[in-house]
LONU-558750 format. One record per residue: x, y, z of N, C-alpha, C, O in turn; residue number from 1; residue in three letters; chain. Coordinates in Angstrom, 1 decimal. Layout:
R     n_c1     n_c2     n_c3    ca_c1    ca_c2    ca_c3     c_c1     c_c2     c_c3     o_c1     o_c2     o_c3   pos   code   unit
R        X        Y        Z        X        Y        Z        X        Y        Z        X        Y        Z   NUM    ALA      A
...
end
This chain:
R     n_c1     n_c2     n_c3    ca_c1    ca_c2    ca_c3     c_c1     c_c2     c_c3     o_c1     o_c2     o_c3   pos   code   unit
R     -3.8    -20.9      4.8     -3.8    -20.5      3.5     -5.7    -19.8      3.7     -6.5    -20.5      4.3     1    MET      A
R     -6.2    -18.9      3.3     -6.9    -18.0      3.4     -7.9    -18.2      2.3     -7.4    -18.1      1.2     2    ALA      A
R     -9.0    -18.4      2.2     -9.9    -18.3      1.0    -10.8    -17.2      0.9    -11.3    -16.9      2.0     3    ARG      A
R    -11.2    -16.6     -0.1    -11.7    -15.5     -0.7    -13.1    -15.9     -1.3    -13.2    -16.2     -2.5     4    LEU      A
R    -14.1    -15.8     -0.6    -15.4    -15.7     -1.2    -15.9    -14.3     -2.2    -15.9    -13.1     -1.8     5    LEU      A
R    -16.4    -14.6     -3.4    -16.9    -13.7     -4.0    -18.4    -12.9     -3.3    -19.0    -13.3     -2.4     6    LYS      A
R    -18.6    -11.7     -4.2    -18.9    -11.3     -3.4    -19.8    -10.5     -2.1    -19.4    -10.8     -0.9     7    GLY      A
R    -20.5     -9.8     -2.1    -20.3     -8.9     -0.6    -21.2     -9.7      0.8    -22.2    -10.3      0.4     8    PHE      A
R    -21.0     -9.6      2.2    -21.5    -10.0      2.7    -23.2     -9.5      3.1    -23.5     -8.3      2.7     9    PRO      A
R    -24.0     -9.9      3.6    -25.5     -9.7      3.4    -25.8     -7.9      3.2    -26.1     -7.2      2.3    10    PRO      A
R    -25.3     -7.9      4.7    -25.3     -6.4      4.9    -24.9     -5.6      4.2    -25.1     -4.3      4.4    11    GLU      A
R    -24.3     -6.2      3.2    -23.6     -4.7      2.2    -24.2     -4.7      0.6    -23.9     -3.8     -0.2    12    PHE      A
R    -25.1     -6.1      0.3    -25.6     -6.4     -0.6    -26.3     -5.7     -2.0    -26.1     -5.9     -3.2    13    ARG      A
R    -27.3     -4.4     -0.9    -28.1     -3.5     -1.5    -27.1     -3.0     -2.2    -27.4     -3.1     -3.4    14    THR      A
R    -25.8     -2.5     -2.0    -24.9     -1.6     -2.8    -25.4     -1.9     -4.3    -25.9     -2.9     -4.9    15    MET      A
R    -24.9     -0.7     -4.6    -24.6     -0.2     -6.5    -23.7      0.3     -6.8    -23.6      1.5     -6.4    16    ASN      A
R    -22.6     -0.4     -7.5    -22.0     -0.2     -8.1    -22.5      1.3     -9.6    -23.3      1.3    -10.5    17    SER      A
R    -21.6      2.3     -9.3    -21.5      3.7    -10.0    -20.9      3.4    -11.6    -21.0      2.3    -12.1    18    ASP      A
R    -20.5      4.3    -12.2    -19.9      4.4    -13.3    -18.4      4.0    -13.4    -17.7      3.4    -14.3    19    GLU      A
R    -18.0      4.5    -12.0    -16.9      4.5    -11.8    -16.3      3.3    -11.0    -15.0      3.3    -11.0    20    TYR      A
R    -17.0      2.3    -10.4    -16.8      1.4     -9.9    -17.0      1.2     -8.5    -16.7      0.3     -7.7    21    GLY      A
R    -17.5      2.6     -8.2    -17.4      2.5     -6.9    -18.8      2.1     -5.9    -19.8      2.6     -6.2    22    ILE      A
R    -18.8      1.2     -4.9    -20.3      0.6     -4.9    -20.6      1.6     -3.4    -19.9      1.9     -2.4    23    ASN      A
R    -21.8      2.0     -3.7    -22.8      3.0     -2.7    -24.0      2.5     -2.5    -24.5      1.6     -3.3    24    ARG      A
R    -24.8      3.1     -1.2    -25.9      2.6     -0.6    -26.9      4.1     -1.3    -28.1      3.9     -1.2    25    PHE      A
R    -26.6      5.4     -1.9    -26.7      6.1     -1.8    -25.7      6.8     -2.8    -24.5      6.7     -2.7    26    SER      A
R    -26.6      7.8     -4.1    -25.6      8.8     -4.5    -25.4     10.0     -3.6    -24.7     10.9     -4.0    27    GLU      A
R    -26.1     10.1     -2.4    -26.0     11.3     -1.5    -25.1     10.9     -1.0    -25.2      9.7     -0.8    28    ASP      A
R    -23.7     11.5     -0.4    -22.7     11.2      0.1    -23.1     11.1      1.5    -23.2      9.9      1.7    29    TRP      A
R    -23.4     11.8      2.6    -23.9     11.7      3.7    -24.5     10.3      3.7    -23.7      9.4      4.0    30    LYS      A
R    -25.9     10.0      3.5    -26.7      9.0      3.4    -25.8      7.6      3.3    -26.0      6.6      4.0    31    GLU      A
R    -25.0      7.7      2.2    -23.9      6.9      2.0    -23.5      6.3      3.2    -23.8      5.3      3.9    32    ASN      A
R    -22.9      7.1      3.2    -21.9      7.1      4.8    -22.5      6.5      5.7    -22.1      5.5      6.3    33    TYR      A
R    -23.9      7.3      6.1    -24.5      7.0      7.5    -24.9      5.6      7.4    -24.8      5.0      8.4    34    ARG      A
R    -25.5      4.6      5.7    -25.8      3.3      5.4    -24.6      2.9      5.7    -24.6      2.0      6.6    35    LEU      A
R    -23.6      3.1      5.4    -22.1      2.3      5.7    -21.8      2.0      7.0    -21.7      0.9      7.4    36    GLN      A
R    -21.8      2.9      7.4    -21.6      3.1      9.1    -22.4      1.7      9.7    -22.0      0.7     10.4    37    ASP      A
R    -23.9      2.2      9.1    -25.2      0.7      9.9    -24.7     -0.7      9.2    -24.7     -1.8      9.8    38    GLU      A
R    -24.4     -0.5      8.1    -24.2     -2.0      7.7    -22.7     -2.9      8.2    -22.6     -4.1      8.3    39    ALA      A
R    -21.6     -1.8      8.5    -20.3     -1.8      9.2    -21.1     -2.7     10.8    -20.8     -3.9     10.9    40    MET      A
R    -21.9     -2.1     11.6    -21.8     -1.7     13.0    -22.7     -3.6     13.1    -22.3     -4.4     14.0    41    VAL      A
R    -24.0     -4.2     12.2    -24.7     -5.1     11.7    -23.4     -6.0     11.6    -23.4     -7.1     12.2    42    LYS      A
R    -22.4     -5.7     10.9    -21.9     -6.9     10.2    -20.9     -7.4     11.3    -20.6     -8.6     11.4    43    LEU      A
R    -20.3     -6.2     12.3    -19.4     -6.6     13.3    -20.2     -7.2     14.5    -19.7     -7.8     15.4    44    GLN      A
R    -21.5     -7.0     14.4    -21.8     -7.8     15.5    -22.5     -9.8     15.2    -22.8    -10.7     15.9    45    LYS      A
R    -22.4     -9.8     13.5    -22.8    -11.1     13.2    -21.4    -11.7     13.2    -21.3    -12.7     13.9    46    ARG      A
R    -20.3    -11.1     12.5    -18.8    -11.7     12.7    -17.7    -10.9     12.5    -18.0     -9.8     12.0    47    THR      A
R    -16.3    -11.3     12.7    -15.4    -10.6     13.2    -15.4    -10.3     11.6    -15.6    -10.9     10.5    48    THR      A
R    -14.6     -8.3     12.1    -14.3     -8.2     10.8    -12.5     -7.6     10.4    -11.9     -6.6     10.6    49    VAL      A
R    -12.1     -9.0      9.7    -10.1     -8.1      9.3    -10.0     -7.0      9.2    -11.0     -6.5      8.8    50    PHE      A
R     -9.1     -6.2      9.3     -9.1     -5.0      8.3     -6.9     -5.1      8.3     -5.9     -5.0      9.1    51    LYS      A
R     -7.0     -5.1      7.3     -5.0     -4.8      6.7     -5.3     -3.0      6.5     -6.3     -2.4      6.2    52    HIS      A
R     -4.3     -2.8      6.8     -3.4     -1.2      6.3     -3.4     -1.4      5.0     -3.1     -2.5      4.5    53    GLN      A
R     -3.6     -0.4      4.4     -3.7      0.0      3.1     -4.0      1.2      3.0     -5.1      1.6      3.4    54    MET      A
R     -2.5      2.3      2.4     -2.3      3.5      2.6     -3.1      4.2      3.3     -3.6      3.5      4.3    55    ALA      A
R     -3.5      5.2      3.2     -4.4      5.8      4.2     -5.3      5.4      5.1     -5.6      6.0      6.1    56    ASP      A
R     -5.6      4.2      4.8     -7.2      3.5      5.2     -6.6      2.2      5.7     -5.5      1.9      6.1    57    SER      A
R     -8.1      1.3      5.3     -7.9      0.1      5.4     -8.4     -0.8      4.4     -9.1     -0.1      3.6    58    TYR      A
R     -8.3     -2.3      4.1     -8.9     -2.9      3.9     -9.7     -4.1      4.3     -9.2     -5.1      4.8    59    ALA      A
R    -11.1     -3.9      4.2    -11.9     -4.7      5.5    -12.4     -6.3      4.7    -12.7     -6.3      3.5    60    TYR      A
R    -12.3     -7.5      5.8    -13.0     -8.3      4.9    -13.5     -9.4      6.3    -12.9     -9.8      7.2    61    TYR      A
R    -14.4     -9.5      6.0    -15.4    -10.6      7.0    -15.3    -11.7      7.0    -15.3    -12.3      5.9    62    ALA      A
R    -15.2    -12.6      8.3    -14.7    -14.1      8.8    -15.6    -14.8      8.3    -16.6    -14.7      9.0    63    VAL      A
R    -15.9    -15.7      7.3    -17.3    -16.3      7.1    -16.8    -17.5      8.0    -17.7    -18.1      8.5    64    VAL      A
R    -15.7    -18.1      8.2    -15.0    -19.4      8.8    -13.7    -19.1      8.7    -13.0    -18.6      7.9    65    LYS      A
R    -13.6    -19.8     10.3    -12.3    -19.6     10.6    -11.3    -21.0     10.2    -10.1    -20.7      9.7    66    MET      A
R    -11.6    -22.4     10.3    -11.5    -23.6      9.3    -12.3    -24.4      8.4    -13.3    -25.1      8.8    67    ALA      A
R    -11.8    -24.2      6.7    -10.6    -23.3      6.9    -11.2    -21.7      6.4    -12.1    -21.3      5.7    68    PRO      A
R    -10.0    -21.0      7.3     -9.8    -19.7      7.0    -10.9    -19.1      5.6    -11.1    -19.8      4.6    69    LEU      A
R    -11.2    -18.3      5.9    -13.0    -18.2      4.6    -12.8    -16.5      4.9    -12.9    -16.0      6.0    70    THR      A
R    -12.7    -16.1      3.9    -13.1    -14.7      4.0    -13.9    -13.9      2.9    -14.1    -14.4      1.8    71    LEU      A
R    -14.4    -12.1      3.2    -15.3    -12.2      2.5    -15.2    -10.8      2.1    -15.6    -10.0      3.0    72    GLN      A
R    -14.7    -10.3      1.1    -14.8     -8.3      0.9    -15.6     -7.8      1.3    -16.7     -8.0      0.7    73    TRP      A
R    -15.6     -6.7      2.5    -16.3     -5.5      2.7    -16.1     -4.4      2.2    -15.4     -3.5      2.8    74    VAL      A
R    -16.6     -4.1      0.9    -17.2     -2.2      0.4    -17.0     -1.5      1.3    -18.0     -0.8      1.3    75    PRO      A
R    -16.2     -1.2      2.4    -16.4     -0.2      2.8    -15.5      1.3      3.0    -14.3      1.3      2.6    76    TYR      A
R    -16.0      2.1      3.3    -15.4      3.6      3.0    -14.7      3.7      1.6    -15.2      4.0      0.5    77    MET      A
R    -13.2      3.4      2.0    -12.2      4.0      1.0    -12.4      2.4     -0.2    -11.6      2.4     -1.1    78    ASP      A
R    -13.3      1.2      0.0    -13.3      0.4     -0.6    -11.9     -0.1     -1.3    -11.9     -0.4     -2.5    79    GLN      A
R    -10.4     -0.2     -0.3     -9.2     -0.8     -0.5     -9.7     -2.8     -0.5    -10.6     -3.6      0.0    80    TRP      A
R     -8.7     -3.0     -1.1     -8.7     -4.7     -1.4     -7.4     -4.9     -1.4     -6.6     -4.3     -2.1    81    GLU      A
R     -7.0     -5.6     -0.6     -5.6     -5.8     -0.2     -4.6     -7.1     -1.4     -5.1     -8.2     -1.7    82    ALA      A
R     -4.0     -6.9     -1.6     -3.2     -7.7     -2.6     -3.4     -9.4     -2.6     -3.1    -10.0     -1.5    83    PRO      A
R     -3.9     -9.9     -3.5     -3.9    -11.1     -3.7     -3.1    -12.1     -2.4     -3.7    -12.8     -1.5    84    ASP      A
R     -1.4    -11.9     -2.7     -0.9    -12.7     -1.6     -0.9    -12.1     -0.2     -0.5    -12.8      0.8    85    TYR      A
R     -1.3    -11.2      0.0     -2.0    -11.1      1.7     -2.9    -12.1      2.1     -2.7    -12.9      3.0    86    VAL      A
R     -4.1    -12.0      1.3     -5.4    -12.8      1.7     -4.6    -14.5      1.9     -4.5    -15.3      2.9    87    ILE      A
R     -4.3    -14.6      0.9     -3.6    -16.0      0.9     -3.1    -16.7      2.1     -3.3    -17.7      2.6    88    ARG      A
R     -2.2    -15.4      2.4     -0.7    -15.8      3.4     -1.6    -15.7      4.8     -1.0    -16.2      5.8    89    GLY      A
R     -2.8    -15.2      5.1     -3.3    -15.3      6.4     -3.9    -16.8      6.5     -4.2    -17.7      5.8    90    LEU      A
R     -3.8    -16.7      7.7     -3.9    -17.7      9.1     -4.7    -17.5     10.1     -4.6    -16.4     10.6    91    ARG      A
R     -5.6    -18.6     10.7     -6.5    -18.4     11.3     -5.6    -17.6     12.7     -6.1    -16.6     13.1    92    ALA      A
R     -4.7    -18.1     13.2     -4.0    -17.2     14.3     -3.6    -15.5     14.4     -3.4    -14.7     15.3    93    ASP      A
R     -3.7    -15.3     12.5     -3.5    -13.9     12.4     -4.9    -13.5     12.9     -5.0    -13.1     14.0    94    ASP      A
R     -5.6    -13.6     12.5     -7.2    -13.2     13.1     -7.5    -13.2     14.5     -8.4    -12.5     14.9    95    ILE      A
R     -6.9    -13.9     15.2     -7.0    -14.1     16.6     -6.3    -13.3     17.2     -6.8    -12.8     18.3    96    ARG      A
R     -5.1    -12.9     16.8     -4.1    -12.0     17.5     -4.7    -10.7     17.6     -4.9    -10.1     18.6    97    GLN      A
R     -5.3    -10.1     15.6     -5.8     -8.9     15.4     -7.3     -8.6     16.7     -7.7     -7.6     17.4    98    GLN      A
R     -7.6     -9.7     16.6     -8.5     -9.9     18.2     -8.3     -9.5     19.1     -9.1     -8.6     19.6    99    GLU      A
R     -7.3     -9.9     19.7     -6.4     -9.5     20.8     -6.1     -8.0     21.0     -6.3     -7.2     21.9   100    ARG      A
R     -5.6     -7.8     19.9     -5.0     -5.9     19.6     -6.3     -5.5     19.6     -6.5     -5.3     20.8   101    TRP      A
R     -7.1     -5.3     19.0     -8.3     -4.8     19.1     -9.0     -4.4     20.8     -9.5     -3.3     21.2   102    ASP      A
R     -8.8     -5.4     21.3     -9.2     -5.4     22.6     -8.5     -5.0     24.0     -8.9     -4.8     25.1   103    ARG      A
R     -7.1     -5.2     23.3     -5.9     -4.6     24.7     -6.2     -2.9     24.0     -6.1     -1.9     24.7   104    ALA      A
R     -6.6     -2.7     22.9     -6.1     -0.9     22.4     -7.6     -0.8     23.0     -7.7      0.2     23.8   105    PHE      A
R     -8.7     -1.4     22.8     -9.6     -0.6     23.6    -10.4     -0.7     24.7    -11.6     -0.5     24.7   106    LYS      A
R     -9.4     -1.1     25.8     -9.7     -1.5     26.8     -8.3     -0.7     27.4     -8.2     -0.8     28.6   107    LYS      A
R     -7.2      0.0     26.8     -6.4      0.8     27.0     -7.1      2.5     26.8     -6.9      3.4     27.5   108    ALA      A
R     -7.8      2.4     26.0     -8.1      4.0     25.8     -9.6      3.7     26.7    -10.2      4.8     26.6   109    VAL      A
R    -10.3      3.0     27.2    -11.3      2.9     28.4    -10.5      3.3     29.4    -11.1      4.2     30.1   110    ALA      A
R     -9.2      2.9     29.8     -9.0      2.7     31.0     -8.3      4.8     30.5     -8.6      5.8     31.2   111    GLU      A
R     -7.9      4.8     29.9     -7.2      6.3     29.6     -8.8      7.2     30.2     -9.2      7.4     31.3   112    GLN      A
R     -9.3      7.4     28.9    -10.5      7.7     29.5    -11.0      8.2     31.2    -11.1      9.2     31.8   113    GLN      A
R    -11.2      6.7     31.4    -11.8      6.6     32.8    -10.7      7.9     33.9    -11.1      8.7     34.7   114    GLU      A
R     -9.2      7.6     33.4     -8.4      8.4     34.4     -8.4      9.3     34.0     -7.3      9.7     34.4   115    SER      A
R     -8.8     10.3     33.2     -8.7     11.6     32.6    -10.3     12.0     33.3    -10.3     13.1     33.7   116    GLU      A
R    -11.6     11.2     33.6    -12.5     11.6     34.4    -12.4     12.0     35.3    -12.7     13.1     35.8   117    LYS      A
R    -11.3     10.6     35.9    -11.7     11.0     37.4    -10.4     12.2     37.8    -10.6     13.2     38.5   118    THR      A
R     -9.2     12.0     37.1     -8.1     13.2     37.5     -8.1     14.5     37.2     -7.3     15.4     37.8   119    ASN      A
R     -8.9     14.8     36.3     -9.8     16.1     36.1     -9.6     16.3     34.7    -10.1     17.3     34.1   120    GLY      A
end
């Protein structure tokens, strides 16, 4: 069973909530997305980011601890939040499985790109 911490990861703490409850780094949408991407890259270097499919996007969570599994919501892009029952039902094995799938996908894409370069 996973726990969910309140607040944002340090990389996202300078965001401000607008009148509609959307968290932004900047009012300028291009600057906002650039800053979100920079923050996500920093976060991914520091810890694992778990993503859960929601509609046409994902809900993102930083893995704070694996034992006991502790997550923290990341207000990234569409800022979806997974239902509570999804978070409560997560196990550390689920996080490790997603990491394996992500590595396998990146490897397959790299191999395909290398093959395309070699074969024309």
